[in-house]
C-alpha positions as CSV (number, residue, x, y, z in Angstrom):
1,G,22.9,-52.3,-2.2
2,D,21.1,-51.6,-5.4
3,V,18.1,-49.9,-3.8
4,E,20.3,-47.4,-1.9
5,T,22.3,-46.6,-5.0
6,F,19.1,-46.1,-7.1
7,R,17.6,-43.9,-4.4
8,A,20.8,-41.8,-4.2
9,R,20.8,-41.3,-7.9
10,I,17.1,-40.3,-8.0
11,E,17.7,-37.8,-5.2
12,K,20.7,-36.4,-7.0
13,I,18.5,-35.8,-10.0
14,A,15.3,-34.7,-8.2
15,L,16.8,-32.3,-5.7
16,P,17.9,-29.7,-8.2
17,L,14.6,-29.9,-10.0
18,Q,12.7,-29.5,-6.7
19,E,14.8,-26.5,-5.8
20,E,14.3,-24.9,-9.3
21,A,10.5,-25.5,-9.0
22,T,10.4,-23.9,-5.6
23,K,12.3,-20.9,-6.9
24,L,9.8,-20.5,-9.8
25,Y,6.8,-21.0,-7.5
26,A,8.1,-18.3,-5.3
27,Q,8.6,-15.9,-8.2
28,A,5.2,-16.6,-9.6
29,L,3.5,-16.0,-6.2
30,E,5.5,-12.8,-5.8
31,K,4.3,-11.6,-9.2
32,A,0.7,-12.6,-8.4
33,H,0.9,-10.5,-5.2
34,E,2.3,-7.5,-7.1
35,A,-0.5,-7.7,-9.6
36,E,-3.0,-8.3,-6.8
37,V,-4.2,-11.6,-8.4
38,I,-6.1,-14.1,-6.2
39,S,-7.0,-17.4,-7.9
40,P,-7.0,-21.1,-7.3
41,Y,-3.6,-21.1,-8.9
42,T,-2.1,-18.6,-6.4
43,A,-3.6,-20.8,-3.6
44,L,-1.9,-23.8,-5.3
45,L,1.4,-22.0,-5.4
46,Q,1.1,-21.1,-1.7
47,E,0.3,-24.7,-0.9
48,K,3.3,-26.1,-2.8
49,L,5.6,-23.5,-1.2
50,S,4.3,-24.4,2.3
51,L,5.4,-28.0,1.7
52,S,8.9,-27.2,0.4
53,R,9.6,-24.1,2.5
54,P,7.3,-24.2,5.5
55,D,9.3,-21.6,7.5
56,D,8.9,-19.0,4.7
57,Y,5.4,-19.9,3.5
58,K,2.5,-20.8,5.7
59,K,-0.3,-23.2,4.6
60,L,-3.5,-21.4,3.7
61,V,-6.5,-22.1,5.9
62,E,-9.9,-21.2,4.6
63,V,-12.0,-19.7,7.4
64,M,-15.8,-19.9,7.0
65,P,-18.0,-17.4,8.8
66,A,-20.3,-18.6,11.4
67,P,-23.8,-19.2,10.1
68,S,-25.2,-16.5,12.4
69,Y,-24.8,-14.0,9.5
70,M,-27.7,-15.7,7.7
71,S,-30.8,-13.5,7.2
72,H,-33.1,-16.1,8.7
73,E,-31.4,-15.5,12.1
74,L,-31.5,-11.7,12.0
75,P,-34.1,-10.0,14.2
76,I,-37.0,-8.6,12.2
77,N,-38.4,-5.3,13.3
78,Q,-41.9,-4.0,12.5
79,E,-40.8,-2.1,9.4
80,T,-39.3,-5.1,7.7
81,K,-41.8,-7.7,9.0
82,G,-44.3,-7.1,6.2
83,I,-41.6,-7.4,3.6
84,V,-40.3,-10.8,4.7
85,E,-43.5,-12.5,5.8
86,E,-46.0,-13.7,3.2
87,E,-49.5,-12.4,3.4
């Protein structure tokens, strides 16, 4: 019916645009890697590419360190005890 025809026409228009966007995203990400640029925009490029080409581009996962690195959990020896404790 009309819905299927409309959907087919939209896909016929959208698919080449999506392919071109994916190509340009990949080129931009490659240039960013060459220039050693890391920014929210490179992360966005990686995310977009992971959606359109998941076999070639993996989704970025931010890994947070465990809170054990915090100074309040580090052992204090006699030399540093006077520096950290209030008198």
